[in-house]
mmCIF file of the N, C-alpha and C atoms, coordinates in Angstrom:
data_MODEL
# 
_entry.id   MODEL 
# 
loop_
_atom_site.group_PDB 
_atom_site.id 
_atom_site.type_symbol 
_atom_site.label_atom_id 
_atom_site.label_alt_id 
_atom_site.label_comp_id 
_atom_site.label_asym_id 
_atom_site.label_entity_id 
_atom_site.label_seq_id 
_atom_site.pdbx_PDB_ins_code 
_atom_site.Cartn_x 
_atom_site.Cartn_y 
_atom_site.Cartn_z 
_atom_site.occupancy 
_atom_site.B_iso_or_equiv 
_atom_site.pdbx_formal_charge 
_atom_site.auth_seq_id 
_atom_site.auth_comp_id 
_atom_site.auth_asym_id 
_atom_site.auth_atom_id 
_atom_site.pdbx_PDB_model_num 
ATOM 1   N N  . MET A 1 1  ? 1.154   -6.391  6.471   1.00 0.00 ? 1  MET A N  1 
ATOM 2   C CA . MET A 1 1  ? 1.039   -7.661  5.821   1.00 0.00 ? 1  MET A CA 1 
ATOM 3   C C  . MET A 1 1  ? 0.727   -8.674  6.619   1.00 0.00 ? 1  MET A C  1 
ATOM 4   N N  . THR A 1 2  ? 0.003   -9.628  6.143   1.00 0.00 ? 2  THR A N  1 
ATOM 5   C CA . THR A 1 2  ? -0.309  -10.833 6.817   1.00 0.00 ? 2  THR A CA 1 
ATOM 6   C C  . THR A 1 2  ? 0.723   -11.774 6.741   1.00 0.00 ? 2  THR A C  1 
ATOM 7   N N  . ASP A 1 3  ? 0.772   -12.751 7.439   1.00 0.00 ? 3  ASP A N  1 
ATOM 8   C CA . ASP A 1 3  ? 1.868   -13.738 7.484   1.00 0.00 ? 3  ASP A CA 1 
ATOM 9   C C  . ASP A 1 3  ? 1.964   -14.307 6.001   1.00 0.00 ? 3  ASP A C  1 
ATOM 10  N N  . GLY A 1 4  ? 0.955   -14.406 5.503   1.00 0.00 ? 4  GLY A N  1 
ATOM 11  C CA . GLY A 1 4  ? 1.153   -14.880 4.046   1.00 0.00 ? 4  GLY A CA 1 
ATOM 12  C C  . GLY A 1 4  ? 1.176   -14.067 3.020   1.00 0.00 ? 4  GLY A C  1 
ATOM 13  N N  . GLY A 1 5  ? 1.645   -12.694 3.377   1.00 0.00 ? 5  GLY A N  1 
ATOM 14  C CA . GLY A 1 5  ? 2.280   -11.796 2.253   1.00 0.00 ? 5  GLY A CA 1 
ATOM 15  C C  . GLY A 1 5  ? 1.023   -11.027 1.755   1.00 0.00 ? 5  GLY A C  1 
ATOM 16  N N  . GLU A 1 6  ? -0.145  -11.019 2.147   1.00 0.00 ? 6  GLU A N  1 
ATOM 17  C CA . GLU A 1 6  ? -1.243  -10.571 1.586   1.00 0.00 ? 6  GLU A CA 1 
ATOM 18  C C  . GLU A 1 6  ? -1.443  -9.113  2.360   1.00 0.00 ? 6  GLU A C  1 
ATOM 19  N N  . PRO A 1 7  ? -1.923  -8.061  1.681   1.00 0.00 ? 7  PRO A N  1 
ATOM 20  C CA . PRO A 1 7  ? -2.221  -6.884  2.250   1.00 0.00 ? 7  PRO A CA 1 
ATOM 21  C C  . PRO A 1 7  ? -3.237  -6.837  3.039   1.00 0.00 ? 7  PRO A C  1 
ATOM 22  N N  . LYS A 1 8  ? -3.152  -5.858  4.087   1.00 0.00 ? 8  LYS A N  1 
ATOM 23  C CA . LYS A 1 8  ? -3.957  -5.680  5.188   1.00 0.00 ? 8  LYS A CA 1 
ATOM 24  C C  . LYS A 1 8  ? -4.389  -4.196  5.252   1.00 0.00 ? 8  LYS A C  1 
ATOM 25  N N  . PRO A 1 9  ? -5.612  -3.999  5.808   1.00 0.00 ? 9  PRO A N  1 
ATOM 26  C CA . PRO A 1 9  ? -6.054  -2.595  5.966   1.00 0.00 ? 9  PRO A CA 1 
ATOM 27  C C  . PRO A 1 9  ? -5.157  -1.678  6.806   1.00 0.00 ? 9  PRO A C  1 
ATOM 28  N N  . CYS A 1 10 ? -4.923  -0.420  6.511   1.00 0.00 ? 10 CYS A N  1 
ATOM 29  C CA . CYS A 1 10 ? -4.186  0.021   7.768   1.00 0.00 ? 10 CYS A CA 1 
ATOM 30  C C  . CYS A 1 10 ? -4.890  0.383   9.099   1.00 0.00 ? 10 CYS A C  1 
ATOM 31  N N  . PRO A 1 11 ? -4.218  0.175   9.960   1.00 0.00 ? 11 PRO A N  1 
ATOM 32  C CA . PRO A 1 11 ? -5.040  0.627   11.272  1.00 0.00 ? 11 PRO A CA 1 
ATOM 33  C C  . PRO A 1 11 ? -5.551  1.984   11.184  1.00 0.00 ? 11 PRO A C  1 
ATOM 34  N N  . GLY A 1 12 ? -6.485  2.339   11.772  1.00 0.00 ? 12 GLY A N  1 
ATOM 35  C CA . GLY A 1 12 ? -7.051  3.854   11.672  1.00 0.00 ? 12 GLY A CA 1 
ATOM 36  C C  . GLY A 1 12 ? -7.653  4.305   10.393  1.00 0.00 ? 12 GLY A C  1 
ATOM 37  N N  . SER A 1 13 ? -7.413  3.539   9.242   1.00 0.00 ? 13 SER A N  1 
ATOM 38  C CA . SER A 1 13 ? -7.879  3.830   7.996   1.00 0.00 ? 13 SER A CA 1 
ATOM 39  C C  . SER A 1 13 ? -9.214  2.909   7.625   1.00 0.00 ? 13 SER A C  1 
ATOM 40  N N  . ASN A 1 14 ? -9.458  2.131   8.565   1.00 0.00 ? 14 ASN A N  1 
ATOM 41  C CA . ASN A 1 14 ? -10.657 0.981   8.146   1.00 0.00 ? 14 ASN A CA 1 
ATOM 42  C C  . ASN A 1 14 ? -11.493 1.071   9.415   1.00 0.00 ? 14 ASN A C  1 
ATOM 43  N N  . GLY A 1 15 ? -11.468 1.971   10.322  1.00 0.00 ? 15 GLY A N  1 
ATOM 44  C CA . GLY A 1 15 ? -12.427 2.149   11.280  1.00 0.00 ? 15 GLY A CA 1 
ATOM 45  C C  . GLY A 1 15 ? -12.144 1.305   12.363  1.00 0.00 ? 15 GLY A C  1 
ATOM 46  N N  . GLY A 1 16 ? -11.266 0.558   12.288  1.00 0.00 ? 16 GLY A N  1 
ATOM 47  C CA . GLY A 1 16 ? -10.670 -0.408  13.384  1.00 0.00 ? 16 GLY A CA 1 
ATOM 48  C C  . GLY A 1 16 ? -10.724 0.095   14.610  1.00 0.00 ? 16 GLY A C  1 
ATOM 49  N N  . ASN A 1 17 ? -9.572  0.825   14.726  1.00 0.00 ? 17 ASN A N  1 
ATOM 50  C CA . ASN A 1 17 ? -9.356  1.574   16.407  1.00 0.00 ? 17 ASN A CA 1 
ATOM 51  C C  . ASN A 1 17 ? -9.403  3.165   16.116  1.00 0.00 ? 17 ASN A C  1 
ATOM 52  N N  . GLY A 1 18 ? -9.756  3.682   15.103  1.00 0.00 ? 18 GLY A N  1 
ATOM 53  C CA . GLY A 1 18 ? -9.958  5.257   14.952  1.00 0.00 ? 18 GLY A CA 1 
ATOM 54  C C  . GLY A 1 18 ? -8.632  5.930   15.194  1.00 0.00 ? 18 GLY A C  1 
ATOM 55  N N  . THR A 1 19 ? -7.556  5.192   15.326  1.00 0.00 ? 19 THR A N  1 
ATOM 56  C CA . THR A 1 19 ? -6.362  6.188   15.390  1.00 0.00 ? 19 THR A CA 1 
ATOM 57  C C  . THR A 1 19 ? -5.417  6.069   14.017  1.00 0.00 ? 19 THR A C  1 
ATOM 58  N N  . ASN A 1 20 ? -4.709  7.139   14.062  1.00 0.00 ? 20 ASN A N  1 
ATOM 59  C CA . ASN A 1 20 ? -3.781  7.206   13.013  1.00 0.00 ? 20 ASN A CA 1 
ATOM 60  C C  . ASN A 1 20 ? -2.554  6.485   13.087  1.00 0.00 ? 20 ASN A C  1 
ATOM 61  N N  . SER A 1 21 ? -2.388  5.476   12.434  1.00 0.00 ? 21 SER A N  1 
ATOM 62  C CA . SER A 1 21 ? -1.157  4.417   12.648  1.00 0.00 ? 21 SER A CA 1 
ATOM 63  C C  . SER A 1 21 ? -0.033  5.063   11.921  1.00 0.00 ? 21 SER A C  1 
ATOM 64  N N  . ALA A 1 22 ? 1.239   4.512   12.094  1.00 0.00 ? 22 ALA A N  1 
ATOM 65  C CA . ALA A 1 22 ? 2.366   4.934   11.596  1.00 0.00 ? 22 ALA A CA 1 
ATOM 66  C C  . ALA A 1 22 ? 2.335   4.904   9.945   1.00 0.00 ? 22 ALA A C  1 
ATOM 67  N N  . ALA A 1 23 ? 1.536   3.968   9.370   1.00 0.00 ? 23 ALA A N  1 
ATOM 68  C CA . ALA A 1 23 ? 1.484   3.591   8.030   1.00 0.00 ? 23 ALA A CA 1 
ATOM 69  C C  . ALA A 1 23 ? 0.622   5.166   7.465   1.00 0.00 ? 23 ALA A C  1 
ATOM 70  N N  . GLY A 1 24 ? -0.488  5.245   8.410   1.00 0.00 ? 24 GLY A N  1 
ATOM 71  C CA . GLY A 1 24 ? -1.250  6.650   7.657   1.00 0.00 ? 24 GLY A CA 1 
ATOM 72  C C  . GLY A 1 24 ? -1.936  6.321   6.455   1.00 0.00 ? 24 GLY A C  1 
ATOM 73  N N  . CYS A 1 25 ? -2.486  5.077   5.981   1.00 0.00 ? 25 CYS A N  1 
ATOM 74  C CA . CYS A 1 25 ? -3.222  5.080   4.954   1.00 0.00 ? 25 CYS A CA 1 
ATOM 75  C C  . CYS A 1 25 ? -4.489  5.902   4.780   1.00 0.00 ? 25 CYS A C  1 
ATOM 76  N N  . ASP A 1 26 ? -4.958  6.419   3.786   1.00 0.00 ? 26 ASP A N  1 
ATOM 77  C CA . ASP A 1 26 ? -6.172  7.039   3.951   1.00 0.00 ? 26 ASP A CA 1 
ATOM 78  C C  . ASP A 1 26 ? -7.321  5.928   3.803   1.00 0.00 ? 26 ASP A C  1 
ATOM 79  N N  . PRO A 1 27 ? -8.372  6.215   4.037   1.00 0.00 ? 27 PRO A N  1 
ATOM 80  C CA . PRO A 1 27 ? -9.517  5.078   3.757   1.00 0.00 ? 27 PRO A CA 1 
ATOM 81  C C  . PRO A 1 27 ? -9.403  4.584   2.350   1.00 0.00 ? 27 PRO A C  1 
ATOM 82  N N  . GLY A 1 28 ? -9.755  3.371   2.437   1.00 0.00 ? 28 GLY A N  1 
ATOM 83  C CA . GLY A 1 28 ? -9.778  2.674   1.058   1.00 0.00 ? 28 GLY A CA 1 
ATOM 84  C C  . GLY A 1 28 ? -8.593  2.094   0.399   1.00 0.00 ? 28 GLY A C  1 
ATOM 85  N N  . PHE A 1 29 ? -7.698  2.615   1.221   1.00 0.00 ? 29 PHE A N  1 
ATOM 86  C CA . PHE A 1 29 ? -6.178  2.226   0.722   1.00 0.00 ? 29 PHE A CA 1 
ATOM 87  C C  . PHE A 1 29 ? -5.574  0.980   1.743   1.00 0.00 ? 29 PHE A C  1 
ATOM 88  N N  . MET A 1 30 ? -4.736  0.359   1.385   1.00 0.00 ? 30 MET A N  1 
ATOM 89  C CA . MET A 1 30 ? -4.280  -0.735  2.039   1.00 0.00 ? 30 MET A CA 1 
ATOM 90  C C  . MET A 1 30 ? -2.386  -0.523  1.923   1.00 0.00 ? 30 MET A C  1 
ATOM 91  N N  . LEU A 1 31 ? -1.932  -0.934  3.112   1.00 0.00 ? 31 LEU A N  1 
ATOM 92  C CA . LEU A 1 31 ? -0.409  -0.681  3.308   1.00 0.00 ? 31 LEU A CA 1 
ATOM 93  C C  . LEU A 1 31 ? 0.216   -1.952  2.441   1.00 0.00 ? 31 LEU A C  1 
ATOM 94  N N  . MET A 1 32 ? 1.069   -1.863  1.434   1.00 0.00 ? 32 MET A N  1 
ATOM 95  C CA . MET A 1 32 ? 1.801   -2.931  0.916   1.00 0.00 ? 32 MET A CA 1 
ATOM 96  C C  . MET A 1 32 ? 3.168   -2.541  0.747   1.00 0.00 ? 32 MET A C  1 
ATOM 97  N N  . THR A 1 33 ? 4.120   -3.564  0.828   1.00 0.00 ? 33 THR A N  1 
ATOM 98  C CA . THR A 1 33 ? 5.504   -3.317  0.425   1.00 0.00 ? 33 THR A CA 1 
ATOM 99  C C  . THR A 1 33 ? 5.633   -3.051  -1.108  1.00 0.00 ? 33 THR A C  1 
ATOM 100 N N  . VAL A 1 34 ? 6.579   -2.499  -1.648  1.00 0.00 ? 34 VAL A N  1 
ATOM 101 C CA . VAL A 1 34 ? 6.804   -2.301  -2.977  1.00 0.00 ? 34 VAL A CA 1 
ATOM 102 C C  . VAL A 1 34 ? 6.923   -3.608  -3.712  1.00 0.00 ? 34 VAL A C  1 
ATOM 103 N N  . ASP A 1 35 ? 7.860   -4.394  -2.895  1.00 0.00 ? 35 ASP A N  1 
ATOM 104 C CA . ASP A 1 35 ? 8.049   -5.845  -3.608  1.00 0.00 ? 35 ASP A CA 1 
ATOM 105 C C  . ASP A 1 35 ? 6.838   -6.575  -3.818  1.00 0.00 ? 35 ASP A C  1 
ATOM 106 N N  . VAL A 1 36 ? 5.981   -6.521  -2.760  1.00 0.00 ? 36 VAL A N  1 
ATOM 107 C CA . VAL A 1 36 ? 4.749   -7.339  -2.780  1.00 0.00 ? 36 VAL A CA 1 
ATOM 108 C C  . VAL A 1 36 ? 3.790   -6.703  -3.970  1.00 0.00 ? 36 VAL A C  1 
ATOM 109 N N  . MET A 1 37 ? 3.637   -5.540  -4.108  1.00 0.00 ? 37 MET A N  1 
ATOM 110 C CA . MET A 1 37 ? 2.974   -4.752  -5.159  1.00 0.00 ? 37 MET A CA 1 
ATOM 111 C C  . MET A 1 37 ? 3.551   -5.174  -6.607  1.00 0.00 ? 37 MET A C  1 
ATOM 112 N N  . LEU A 1 38 ? 4.837   -5.344  -6.546  1.00 0.00 ? 38 LEU A N  1 
ATOM 113 C CA . LEU A 1 38 ? 5.336   -5.688  -8.073  1.00 0.00 ? 38 LEU A CA 1 
ATOM 114 C C  . LEU A 1 38 ? 5.167   -7.043  -8.279  1.00 0.00 ? 38 LEU A C  1 
ATOM 115 N N  . ARG A 1 39 ? 5.103   -7.884  -7.361  1.00 0.00 ? 39 ARG A N  1 
ATOM 116 C CA . ARG A 1 39 ? 4.800   -9.251  -7.616  1.00 0.00 ? 39 ARG A CA 1 
ATOM 117 C C  . ARG A 1 39 ? 3.127   -9.690  -7.933  1.00 0.00 ? 39 ARG A C  1 
ATOM 118 N N  . SER A 1 40 ? 2.497   -8.915  -7.240  1.00 0.00 ? 40 SER A N  1 
ATOM 119 C CA . SER A 1 40 ? 0.964   -9.120  -7.248  1.00 0.00 ? 40 SER A CA 1 
ATOM 120 C C  . SER A 1 40 ? 0.011   -8.381  -7.961  1.00 0.00 ? 40 SER A C  1 
ATOM 121 N N  . VAL A 1 41 ? 0.375   -6.936  -7.767  1.00 0.00 ? 41 VAL A N  1 
ATOM 122 C CA . VAL A 1 41 ? -0.994  -6.080  -8.343  1.00 0.00 ? 41 VAL A CA 1 
ATOM 123 C C  . VAL A 1 41 ? -0.359  -5.132  -9.450  1.00 0.00 ? 41 VAL A C  1 
ATOM 124 N N  . ALA A 1 42 ? 0.954   -4.836  -9.353  1.00 0.00 ? 42 ALA A N  1 
ATOM 125 C CA . ALA A 1 42 ? 1.655   -3.748  -10.285 1.00 0.00 ? 42 ALA A CA 1 
ATOM 126 C C  . ALA A 1 42 ? 1.616   -4.205  -11.829 1.00 0.00 ? 42 ALA A C  1 
ATOM 127 N N  . ALA A 1 43 ? 1.243   -3.239  -12.606 1.00 0.00 ? 43 ALA A N  1 
ATOM 128 C CA . ALA A 1 43 ? 1.441   -3.656  -14.220 1.00 0.00 ? 43 ALA A CA 1 
ATOM 129 C C  . ALA A 1 43 ? 2.992   -4.005  -14.613 1.00 0.00 ? 43 ALA A C  1 
ATOM 130 N N  . PRO A 1 44 ? 3.154   -4.712  -15.397 1.00 0.00 ? 44 PRO A N  1 
ATOM 131 C CA . PRO A 1 44 ? 4.690   -4.837  -16.095 1.00 0.00 ? 44 PRO A CA 1 
ATOM 132 C C  . PRO A 1 44 ? 5.064   -3.523  -16.386 1.00 0.00 ? 44 PRO A C  1 
ATOM 133 N N  . GLY A 1 45 ? 6.251   -2.983  -15.945 1.00 0.00 ? 45 GLY A N  1 
ATOM 134 C CA . GLY A 1 45 ? 6.949   -2.033  -16.502 1.00 0.00 ? 45 GLY A CA 1 
ATOM 135 C C  . GLY A 1 45 ? 6.833   -0.982  -15.398 1.00 0.00 ? 45 GLY A C  1 
ATOM 136 N N  . SER A 1 46 ? 6.215   -1.079  -14.333 1.00 0.00 ? 46 SER A N  1 
ATOM 137 C CA . SER A 1 46 ? 5.974   0.014   -13.389 1.00 0.00 ? 46 SER A CA 1 
ATOM 138 C C  . SER A 1 46 ? 7.029   0.103   -12.183 1.00 0.00 ? 46 SER A C  1 
ATOM 139 N N  . ALA A 1 47 ? 7.736   -0.819  -12.189 1.00 0.00 ? 47 ALA A N  1 
ATOM 140 C CA . ALA A 1 47 ? 8.776   -1.020  -11.048 1.00 0.00 ? 47 ALA A CA 1 
ATOM 141 C C  . ALA A 1 47 ? 9.395   0.608   -10.728 1.00 0.00 ? 47 ALA A C  1 
ATOM 142 N N  . SER A 1 48 ? 9.887   1.193   -11.697 1.00 0.00 ? 48 SER A N  1 
ATOM 143 C CA . SER A 1 48 ? 10.741  2.505   -11.393 1.00 0.00 ? 48 SER A CA 1 
ATOM 144 C C  . SER A 1 48 ? 9.541   3.552   -10.904 1.00 0.00 ? 48 SER A C  1 
ATOM 145 N N  . LYS A 1 49 ? 8.419   3.558   -11.508 1.00 0.00 ? 49 LYS A N  1 
ATOM 146 C CA . LYS A 1 49 ? 7.313   4.424   -10.799 1.00 0.00 ? 49 LYS A CA 1 
ATOM 147 C C  . LYS A 1 49 ? 6.907   4.060   -9.338  1.00 0.00 ? 49 LYS A C  1 
ATOM 148 N N  . LEU A 1 50 ? 7.088   2.931   -9.091  1.00 0.00 ? 50 LEU A N  1 
ATOM 149 C CA . LEU A 1 50 ? 6.538   2.470   -7.550  1.00 0.00 ? 50 LEU A CA 1 
ATOM 150 C C  . LEU A 1 50 ? 7.713   2.680   -6.553  1.00 0.00 ? 50 LEU A C  1 
ATOM 151 N N  . LYS A 1 51 ? 8.914   2.399   -7.145  1.00 0.00 ? 51 LYS A N  1 
ATOM 152 C CA . LYS A 1 51 ? 10.217  2.715   -6.346  1.00 0.00 ? 51 LYS A CA 1 
ATOM 153 C C  . LYS A 1 51 ? 10.392  4.282   -6.064  1.00 0.00 ? 51 LYS A C  1 
ATOM 154 N N  . ALA A 1 52 ? 10.035  5.124   -6.948  1.00 0.00 ? 52 ALA A N  1 
ATOM 155 C CA . ALA A 1 52 ? 10.134  6.739   -7.031  1.00 0.00 ? 52 ALA A CA 1 
ATOM 156 C C  . ALA A 1 52 ? 9.155   7.088   -6.079  1.00 0.00 ? 52 ALA A C  1 
ATOM 157 N N  . ALA A 1 53 ? 7.866   6.523   -6.151  1.00 0.00 ? 53 ALA A N  1 
ATOM 158 C CA . ALA A 1 53 ? 6.753   6.964   -5.418  1.00 0.00 ? 53 ALA A CA 1 
ATOM 159 C C  . ALA A 1 53 ? 7.125   6.932   -3.729  1.00 0.00 ? 53 ALA A C  1 
ATOM 160 N N  . ASP A 1 54 ? 7.983   5.859   -3.452  1.00 0.00 ? 54 ASP A N  1 
ATOM 161 C CA . ASP A 1 54 ? 8.348   5.657   -2.068  1.00 0.00 ? 54 ASP A CA 1 
ATOM 162 C C  . ASP A 1 54 ? 9.282   6.835   -1.460  1.00 0.00 ? 54 ASP A C  1 
ATOM 163 N N  . VAL A 1 55 ? 9.046   7.723   -1.346  1.00 0.00 ? 55 VAL A N  1 
ATOM 164 C CA . VAL A 1 55 ? 9.811   9.025   -1.120  1.00 0.00 ? 55 VAL A CA 1 
ATOM 165 C C  . VAL A 1 55 ? 10.454  8.836   0.225   1.00 0.00 ? 55 VAL A C  1 
ATOM 166 N N  . ASN A 1 56 ? 9.846   8.339   1.173   1.00 0.00 ? 56 ASN A N  1 
ATOM 167 C CA . ASN A 1 56 ? 10.500  8.175   2.706   1.00 0.00 ? 56 ASN A CA 1 
ATOM 168 C C  . ASN A 1 56 ? 11.013  6.949   2.821   1.00 0.00 ? 56 ASN A C  1 
ATOM 169 N N  . ARG A 1 57 ? 11.241  6.048   1.575   1.00 0.00 ? 57 ARG A N  1 
ATOM 170 C CA . ARG A 1 57 ? 12.295  5.094   1.656   1.00 0.00 ? 57 ARG A CA 1 
ATOM 171 C C  . ARG A 1 57 ? 11.984  3.952   2.658   1.00 0.00 ? 57 ARG A C  1 
ATOM 172 N N  . ASP A 1 58 ? 10.802  3.884   2.937   1.00 0.00 ? 58 ASP A N  1 
ATOM 173 C CA . ASP A 1 58 ? 10.625  2.740   3.996   1.00 0.00 ? 58 ASP A CA 1 
ATOM 174 C C  . ASP A 1 58 ? 10.187  1.496   3.349   1.00 0.00 ? 58 ASP A C  1 
ATOM 175 N N  . GLY A 1 59 ? 10.016  1.515   2.241   1.00 0.00 ? 59 GLY A N  1 
ATOM 176 C CA . GLY A 1 59 ? 9.601   0.147   1.298   1.00 0.00 ? 59 GLY A CA 1 
ATOM 177 C C  . GLY A 1 59 ? 7.921   -0.157  1.332   1.00 0.00 ? 59 GLY A C  1 
ATOM 178 N N  . TYR A 1 60 ? 7.161   0.651   1.904   1.00 0.00 ? 60 TYR A N  1 
ATOM 179 C CA . TYR A 1 60 ? 5.701   0.772   1.791   1.00 0.00 ? 60 TYR A CA 1 
ATOM 180 C C  . TYR A 1 60 ? 5.008   1.826   1.082   1.00 0.00 ? 60 TYR A C  1 
ATOM 181 N N  . LEU A 1 61 ? 4.084   1.508   0.557   1.00 0.00 ? 61 LEU A N  1 
ATOM 182 C CA . LEU A 1 61 ? 3.154   2.325   -0.195  1.00 0.00 ? 61 LEU A CA 1 
ATOM 183 C C  . LEU A 1 61 ? 1.680   2.232   0.228   1.00 0.00 ? 61 LEU A C  1 
ATOM 184 N N  . CYS A 1 62 ? 1.020   3.038   0.255   1.00 0.00 ? 62 CYS A N  1 
ATOM 185 C CA . CYS A 1 62 ? -0.402  2.738   0.436   1.00 0.00 ? 62 CYS A CA 1 
ATOM 186 C C  . CYS A 1 62 ? -1.261  2.665   -1.188  1.00 0.00 ? 62 CYS A C  1 
ATOM 187 N N  . VAL A 1 63 ? -1.872  1.549   -1.249  1.00 0.00 ? 63 VAL A N  1 
ATOM 188 C CA . VAL A 1 63 ? -2.367  1.267   -2.537  1.00 0.00 ? 63 VAL A CA 1 
ATOM 189 C C  . VAL A 1 63 ? -3.953  1.030   -2.513  1.00 0.00 ? 63 VAL A C  1 
ATOM 190 N N  . LYS A 1 64 ? -4.651  1.329   -3.626  1.00 0.00 ? 64 LYS A N  1 
ATOM 191 C CA . LYS A 1 64 ? -6.037  1.327   -3.647  1.00 0.00 ? 64 LYS A CA 1 
ATOM 192 C C  . LYS A 1 64 ? -6.092  0.145   -4.782  1.00 0.00 ? 64 LYS A C  1 
ATOM 193 N N  . LEU A 1 65 ? -6.839  -0.894  -4.379  1.00 0.00 ? 65 LEU A N  1 
ATOM 194 C CA . LEU A 1 65 ? -6.884  -1.976  -5.291  1.00 0.00 ? 65 LEU A CA 1 
ATOM 195 C C  . LEU A 1 65 ? -8.110  -1.707  -6.053  1.00 0.00 ? 65 LEU A C  1 
ATOM 196 N N  . ALA A 1 66 ? -8.095  -2.612  -7.253  1.00 0.00 ? 66 ALA A N  1 
ATOM 197 C CA . ALA A 1 66 ? -9.363  -2.371  -8.113  1.00 0.00 ? 66 ALA A CA 1 
ATOM 198 C C  . ALA A 1 66 ? -10.401 -3.448  -7.505  1.00 0.00 ? 66 ALA A C  1 
ATOM 199 N N  . ALA A 1 67 ? -11.554 -3.443  -8.017  1.00 0.00 ? 67 ALA A N  1 
ATOM 200 C CA . ALA A 1 67 ? -12.748 -4.307  -7.292  1.00 0.00 ? 67 ALA A CA 1 
ATOM 201 C C  . ALA A 1 67 ? -12.414 -5.790  -7.438  1.00 0.00 ? 67 ALA A C  1 
ATOM 202 N N  . ASP A 1 68 ? -11.377 -6.011  -8.585  1.00 0.00 ? 68 ASP A N  1 
ATOM 203 C CA . ASP A 1 68 ? -11.169 -7.367  -8.685  1.00 0.00 ? 68 ASP A CA 1 
ATOM 204 C C  . ASP A 1 68 ? -10.094 -7.882  -7.884  1.00 0.00 ? 68 ASP A C  1 
ATOM 205 N N  . GLY A 1 69 ? -9.381  -6.946  -6.924  1.00 0.00 ? 69 GLY A N  1 
ATOM 206 C CA . GLY A 1 69 ? -8.262  -7.273  -6.017  1.00 0.00 ? 69 GLY A CA 1 
ATOM 207 C C  . GLY A 1 69 ? -7.100  -7.761  -6.532  1.00 0.00 ? 69 GLY A C  1 
ATOM 208 N N  . ARG A 1 70 ? -7.002  -7.904  -8.008  1.00 0.00 ? 70 ARG A N  1 
ATOM 209 C CA . ARG A 1 70 ? -5.749  -8.248  -8.518  1.00 0.00 ? 70 ARG A CA 1 
ATOM 210 C C  . ARG A 1 70 ? -5.056  -7.032  -9.258  1.00 0.00 ? 70 ARG A C  1 
ATOM 211 N N  . SER A 1 71 ? -5.555  -5.978  -9.148  1.00 0.00 ? 71 SER A N  1 
ATOM 212 C CA . SER A 1 71 ? -4.796  -4.796  -9.841  1.00 0.00 ? 71 SER A CA 1 
ATOM 213 C C  . SER A 1 71 ? -4.906  -3.499  -9.131  1.00 0.00 ? 71 SER A C  1 
ATOM 214 N N  . MET A 1 72 ? -4.419  -2.489  -9.291  1.00 0.00 ? 72 MET A N  1 
ATOM 215 C CA . MET A 1 72 ? -4.268  -1.400  -8.419  1.00 0.00 ? 72 MET A CA 1 
ATOM 216 C C  . MET A 1 72 ? -4.857  -0.098  -9.321  1.00 0.00 ? 72 MET A C  1 
ATOM 217 N N  . THR A 1 73 ? -5.579  0.663   -8.648  1.00 0.00 ? 73 THR A N  1 
ATOM 218 C CA . THR A 1 73 ? -5.915  1.748   -9.289  1.00 0.00 ? 73 THR A CA 1 
ATOM 219 C C  . THR A 1 73 ? -5.348  3.142   -8.948  1.00 0.00 ? 73 THR A C  1 
ATOM 220 N N  . ARG A 1 74 ? -4.494  3.169   -7.806  1.00 0.00 ? 74 ARG A N  1 
ATOM 221 C CA . ARG A 1 74 ? -3.759  4.148   -7.283  1.00 0.00 ? 74 ARG A CA 1 
ATOM 222 C C  . ARG A 1 74 ? -2.989  3.867   -6.347  1.00 0.00 ? 74 ARG A C  1 
ATOM 223 N N  . PHE A 1 75 ? -1.806  4.606   -6.019  1.00 0.00 ? 75 PHE A N  1 
ATOM 224 C CA . PHE A 1 75 ? -0.780  4.074   -5.090  1.00 0.00 ? 75 PHE A CA 1 
ATOM 225 C C  . PHE A 1 75 ? -0.288  5.707   -4.711  1.00 0.00 ? 75 PHE A C  1 
ATOM 226 N N  . VAL A 1 76 ? 0.118   5.805   -3.336  1.00 0.00 ? 76 VAL A N  1 
ATOM 227 C CA . VAL A 1 76 ? 0.779   7.010   -2.844  1.00 0.00 ? 76 VAL A CA 1 
ATOM 228 C C  . VAL A 1 76 ? 1.639   6.431   -1.877  1.00 0.00 ? 76 VAL A C  1 
ATOM 229 N N  . ASP A 1 77 ? 2.595   7.464   -1.612  1.00 0.00 ? 77 ASP A N  1 
ATOM 230 C CA . ASP A 1 77 ? 3.609   6.955   -0.269  1.00 0.00 ? 77 ASP A CA 1 
ATOM 231 C C  . ASP A 1 77 ? 2.871   7.000   1.056   1.00 0.00 ? 77 ASP A C  1 
ATOM 232 N N  . ASN A 1 78 ? 3.045   6.280   1.989   1.00 0.00 ? 78 ASN A N  1 
ATOM 233 C CA . ASN A 1 78 ? 2.686   6.420   3.290   1.00 0.00 ? 78 ASN A CA 1 
ATOM 234 C C  . ASN A 1 78 ? 3.403   7.467   4.125   1.00 0.00 ? 78 ASN A C  1 
ATOM 235 N N  . PRO A 1 79 ? 2.621   8.336   4.893   1.00 0.00 ? 79 PRO A N  1 
ATOM 236 C CA . PRO A 1 79 ? 3.508   9.449   5.289   1.00 0.00 ? 79 PRO A CA 1 
ATOM 237 C C  . PRO A 1 79 ? 4.734   8.910   6.467   1.00 0.00 ? 79 PRO A C  1 
ATOM 238 N N  . ALA A 1 80 ? 5.733   9.758   6.275   1.00 0.00 ? 80 ALA A N  1 
ATOM 239 C CA . ALA A 1 80 ? 6.885   9.262   7.237   1.00 0.00 ? 80 ALA A CA 1 
ATOM 240 C C  . ALA A 1 80 ? 6.414   9.518   8.834   1.00 0.00 ? 80 ALA A C  1 
ATOM 241 N N  . VAL A 1 81 ? 6.870   8.552   9.302   1.00 0.00 ? 81 VAL A N  1 
ATOM 242 C CA . VAL A 1 81 ? 6.754   8.578   10.945  1.00 0.00 ? 81 VAL A CA 1 
ATOM 243 C C  . VAL A 1 81 ? 7.274   9.812   11.657  1.00 0.00 ? 81 VAL A C  1 
# 
């Protein structure tokens, strides 16, 4: 997350340094906290699904944003470190 709470691409998935970061998001996905997702891109009523998807309980998910950047099309848990 940036200092302003915005999502940022996962290192290693955006071609930046070519390494697999602890977050490990696949190309096209961004690392976001569950709380930020709920406030910014999640559909109403999706809180329980998002929290259940965080299997490793680190508070982060990898999310693929829609073209408008204001909604998500898919989310998956980031791999455990």
